[in-house]
N, C-alpha and C positions, 0 to 999 in steps of 0.2 A: 657313930658306928652302928648303934642300935637301929637307926632309921634305914641305913643301907641294908642291913640283914632283913628287915621287914619288906622293903621294896624288892629285893632280890628274890625272896621266897614267894612273894605275891606274883612276880613275873614268871617264875618257874611253874607255879601251880596253874596259872592261866594258860601257859603254853602247853603244859602236859595235859590239861583238861581238854583243850580243843583238839589236840592230836589224838587222844583216845576216843573222842566223840566221832571222829571221821573214819574210824576203822570199820570197813564193811563186814558183814557176816557172810557165811557161805551161800545164803540164798540170793545174794547180790553179785556173786562172781560170774563173770561172763567168759565165754570160750575165747573169743577174739574181738577186741574193740567193743562195738555196740551191737553185736549180734544177739538176737533173742535166744532164750534157752531152748525153745522147741523149734524143730524144723518147720519152715514155712511151705516147702514144696515136697513132693514125693521124691524128687532127685536128691534133695538134702537129706531126707529120711534114709534113703538107701546108702548114701555116702557115709553116714554116721553109724551104721549098724556095726555092732561088735559081736564077736563070736561066729561070724559068717564070712565066707569068701565072696567078695563082691567084685564082679568083673565089669570094667568100665571101658567103653569104646568112645573115642573122641575124634571128630573130623573137623578140621578148621575150614570155615567158609569164608572165601575172599570176596565179599560183596560190599564192604564199607570203604569209604575214602577218608574216614576220620583216622588221624594218626593215633597210634597206641590203643586202638579199640579193636578187639578180636571177637568174632562171632563163631561159636563152635556148636556143632550138632553132637549131642551126648546121648548114649544109651548105656544104662546100668542094669545089670541083672545078677541074681544070686547064682553061684555055681551049684550045679547038681539039680537045678530045676529047669524045666522046659520054659522058654520065654512065654509066659502067660500074663494077663493083665495084673495079676497079683505078685508075680516074681520078677517082672521087668518094667522099666519105665524109660520113656524117651523124652527128649526136650532139647532146649538150646541153652547155652551158657554165653553170657555177654561179659567179656573181661576187659577192664579198663586199667591201663598202666600196670599190667601183670600183678595187680594186688586186689582190686575191687572186682567182685564177681557177682552177677545176678543169674540165678537159675530159673528157667521158665519151663514148666511141664508142657508136654505136647498138646494136651487138651485145653490149655490156657492161651495158646498162641493166637488162635482165631479171635477170641474176644479182645485180646490186647491189640491186634491189628485193626479191628473195628473201632476201638477207642482212639487209636492214633489217627485213623481216617477222620473220625468225627472232630477231633481237635484240629486237624489241618484245615477243615472247612470253616472254622470260626474266623470271623472278620469283625470289623468295627460296627456292623449293623446287628450283630448277635446280642441278645440280652441274657 
């Protein structure tokens, strides 16, 4: 009987210790899934503003033949401000399966397209 009590208390203390060790602090809490804490683009920055009225315009672009992939033109600006480089931002949003979304600022589209072109020219002779 005494051996059972020792084994049971050892098992409970091991389980409780590992469960307490895996509890994250507030510095590790994420907004959604694996998203970083800080916004990566100006579009994300404007969407997450609090205490301001943010107006967002979205136009769906029908240029892809990939199922469940949507490309949208996005413009976001703060209400009460004339659209200037500091109060408005444009870009595109690529949405896959209505859940995963990538936002690309307008000034980053050209370098992205150049990188895609460079990757499309790679073949087996490239080093």
